[in-house]
C-alpha positions in Angstrom: 23.9 3.9 -0.4 23.7 0.9 2.4 20.9 3.3 3.7 18.9 3.0 0.7 19.1 -0.7 0.5 18.3 -1.1 4.5 15.4 1.0 3.7 14.2 -1.1 0.8 14.3 -4.2 2.7 13.2 -2.7 6.1 10.0 -1.9 3.9 9.6 -5.3 2.3 10.3 -4.1 -1.3 12.3 -5.6 -3.8 14.3 -3.5 -6.8 11.0 -3.8 -9.3 8.7 -3.0 -6.4 11.3 0.7 -6.0 10.9 1.0 -10.0 7.0 0.9 -9.7 7.0 3.3 -7.1 9.7 5.8 -8.4 9.8 5.0 -11.8 13.6 4.5 -11.5 14.6 1.4 -13.8 15.8 -1.9 -11.8 19.4 -1.5 -13.5 19.8 1.9 -12.7 18.1 1.5 -9.2 20.7 -1.4 -8.5 23.6 0.6 -9.2 22.2 3.6 -7.3 22.1 1.0 -4.1 25.3 0.0 -4.7 27.0 2.9 -5.1 27.9 2.7 -8.7 25.7 5.7 -9.5 24.8 8.9 -7.9 21.4 9.9 -7.8 19.8 13.0 -9.0 18.0 15.4 -6.9 15.0 14.2 -8.6 15.7 10.5 -8.1 16.3 11.3 -4.7 13.4 12.9 -3.8 11.2 10.3 -5.4 13.4 7.4 -3.6 12.8 10.0 -0.1 8.5 9.8 -1.1 8.5 5.9 -1.6 10.7 5.1 1.2 9.2 7.8 3.9 12.2 9.6 4.7 14.1 12.6 4.3 16.3 13.1 1.6 18.6 14.4 4.0 18.6 10.8 5.2 19.4 9.5 2.1 22.6 11.6 1.7 23.7 10.8 5.2 23.3 14.5 6.6 21.0 13.3 9.3 20.6 9.9 11.4 17.0 10.6 11.8 15.1 8.5 9.7 11.6 9.8 9.8 10.7 12.3 7.4 10.0 16.1 7.8 6.6 17.1 7.5 5.4 17.6 3.7 3.0 20.0 1.9 0.5 18.5 0.5 2.0 19.2 -3.3 4.4 16.4 -2.5 
């Protein structure tokens, strides 16, 4: 989960800011960031949107941080 923390800090966000952007409770977010909890599909989606990256990057499936082109419905 170091990518999650790295991206959050790179963007200058606090865990509280992440709560406001994603709706994920700060204590749950902290557990996600520290690897004590796995995120659900929906949490991963919200995090990717908030951090302007792809779900694949958050999951460690790619080293490309840039998000894929998104539909207007995202």
